[in-house]
N, C-alpha and C positions, 0 to 999 in steps of 0.2 A: 026326502026325495026332492023337496023344493030347493034345497041347497045344491043338489046335483044339477038340476036344471039351470039354476042361476049361475053356477060355476061354468057350465058348458056354454052358456050364452056369453059370458064374459070372455072366455077363451076365443070364441068366434069373433067377438068385437076386436080383441087385441090382434088377431091374425088379419082381420080385415083392415085395421088401422095400419099395420106394418106393410101390407100390400099396397095400400094407397100411398104411403110415405115413399116406398120404393119407386112407384110409378111417377110420382111428382118429382123425385130426385132425378130420375132419368130424363124426364121432359125438361127440367131446369138445366141440366148439364148440356143437353142438345141445343137448347136456346142460347146459352152462353157461348158454346163453341161455334155455333153458326154465326153469331154476332162478331166474334173475334175474326173469323175468316172473311167476313164481308167488309171489314175496315179497309179503306183505300188511302193509306198514307203514302206520301211520296217525298223524296228529298230533292233538293236543288242540285244543279250541276256543281256549284261550289262545294257543297257538303260532300258530294260523291268524290270529287278529285282531291279533296283535302284529307281523305282517309278517315273521316269521322264516323263513317258507316261501314258495317261489315260487308264484304263482297259476297252477296247472296242474291237470291231472287228479290228484285227491288223495282220500284217505280221512280223515275227521274223526270223532273219538269224543267223546261228551259225554252229558249227561242231557237228555231231552225236558222242556222247561220246562212247569210246571203251567199248564193252561188255554190253551196256545198252539196246539193242533192244530185246524186248520180244513180241512174237506173241501168242495170246490166242484167238482162234476162229476168229472172225472178228475184233478183237481189237489189235492194235499195240501200245505198250508203249516204250518210249525211252527218253533219256536225251539229250538236246541240250545245248552245252557248248560254252563259250568264255572265254578264260583265266581261272580265278578261279570261274566265275559265271556259274551257271547251272540252267536250268529250265526243269521240268518234262513235257513231252508231251504225251497226250493220243489221239490216232487217231482211230476213228471209221468211216469208209467211204466206199463208193462203188467204188471209183477210185482204180485202180490197182497201187500199189506203183512202182515208177521207178526202173529200174534195177540197177541204180547207188546209190540207197538208201542202205547204209551199214555203218558199223563202220568207223569213220574218214571222212565220206563224208561231204561236205558242203551242208547245207540244208536250205530251206526257208519254214516255216510252216505258214499257214494262218488260223486264227480262233479267239478264245476268251480266254483271260487270266483271270482265275477264282481267286477269293480270296482264299488264302491258297496255292498259288504258282503253281497250276496245269494249264497247257495250253491245251485247248480242240481244236485240229486241225481239220479243214475241208478239207484242201488240203496240199499236201506235194510236194515240188520240190527238187531234189537233183542232185548233180554232184560229180563225183569222182575227187578230187583235183589232183591226180597223173596223170590223163589223160591229163591235160592241162599245165603241167609243162614242161619246156625244158629238153631234154635228157641231161645227164651229158656230158660235153665237147662240147656242141653245143650252144655257146653263140649267142647273137643277132648280134654281130659285128665280123667281121673277119679282121685280119691284112692284109694289102696289101703288096706286095713285091716291093714297089717302093723305 
């Protein structure tokens, strides 16, 4: 009789252990897949126009070309540049554009690169490069008087 009770207890422990393993596996899988989705990689304009990346949903970073921003109704078109490479961007969205979105600003656009060289943006992030530069004469190091 003691063997029957011991065997039944062992069976319950095994079932409990399997249940815990399944739960931990599901939680682990959810954590890994959530981490994969939250990665925010982006390519440069040069990488995009060179064809090194597949034409899919992607993020592209570059500089808003001087004089290229045009607003027509709810559509904003502009060119994103890096060195000599340029890509035309078309944005039709409900999000308000950031205040820092202007000529010469660093920008990251998220969307789809269409055949024909047009980038259809869904989201735009921008920052004004001059805001984050050190003021003239204010270097990172100062000479000591020793």
